[in-house]
C-alpha positions as CSV (number, residue, x, y, z in Angstrom):
1,H,122.4,116.9,118.3
2,H,122.2,116.0,114.6
3,V,125.5,114.8,113.3
4,K,126.1,115.6,109.7
5,R,127.0,112.6,107.5
6,P,130.4,112.9,105.8
7,D,130.2,113.8,102.1
8,F,130.1,110.7,100.0
9,S,128.3,111.2,96.8
10,D,126.5,114.0,94.9
11,V,123.8,111.5,93.8
12,A,121.6,109.2,95.8
13,A,119.5,106.5,94.2
14,H,116.0,105.3,95.2
15,V,116.1,101.6,94.8
16,T,112.9,99.4,95.0
17,V,113.3,95.7,95.4
18,R,110.2,93.5,95.0
19,V,110.0,89.8,96.0
20,L,107.9,87.0,94.5
21,K,104.5,86.3,95.9
22,D,105.5,83.1,97.6
23,V,108.3,84.8,99.7
24,P,107.4,85.3,103.3
25,S,106.9,88.9,104.6
26,L,110.0,91.1,104.6
27,R,108.8,92.5,108.0
28,S,109.2,89.3,109.9
29,R,111.6,89.5,112.8
30,R,113.8,86.8,111.4
31,F,114.2,88.6,108.1
32,V,114.7,92.0,109.6
33,R,117.5,90.7,111.8
34,E,119.3,89.1,108.8
35,F,118.6,92.2,106.6
36,K,120.2,94.5,109.2
37,R,123.2,92.2,109.5
38,S,123.7,91.9,105.8
39,L,123.2,95.7,105.4
40,R,126.0,96.4,108.0
41,E,128.3,94.0,106.1
42,A,127.5,95.6,102.8
43,C,128.0,99.1,104.1
44,D,131.5,98.2,105.5
45,R,132.6,98.0,101.9
46,E,134.3,101.1,100.6
47,G,132.3,103.2,98.2
48,F,128.8,102.1,99.1
49,R,126.2,103.0,101.8
50,V,122.5,102.7,102.4
51,V,121.3,106.1,103.8
52,Q,117.8,105.0,104.6
53,Y,115.5,102.0,104.0
54,A,111.9,101.0,104.5
55,L,110.7,97.4,104.6
56,Q,107.2,96.5,103.4
57,S,105.7,93.0,103.4
58,D,106.5,92.4,99.7
59,H,109.1,95.0,98.8
60,A,111.8,97.3,100.2
61,H,112.8,100.9,99.4
62,L,116.4,101.9,99.8
63,I,118.2,105.3,99.4
64,V,121.6,104.3,98.3
65,E,124.8,106.3,97.7
66,A,127.7,104.8,95.8
67,A,131.0,106.1,94.5
């Protein structure tokens, strides 16, 4: 069953973060592991959450809601 997310914000933002050319791939196992840990920590803060994300080799897309 799909569980409805609690209401949080009327507006979500699409954020794109690009990295410099000499930065290793964002899809490496090491980076993904650290990214997920950091994301959990950030989302524990009140008033902020990442609804969805997609990591590419040189950039990331995030759908973010914030109070």
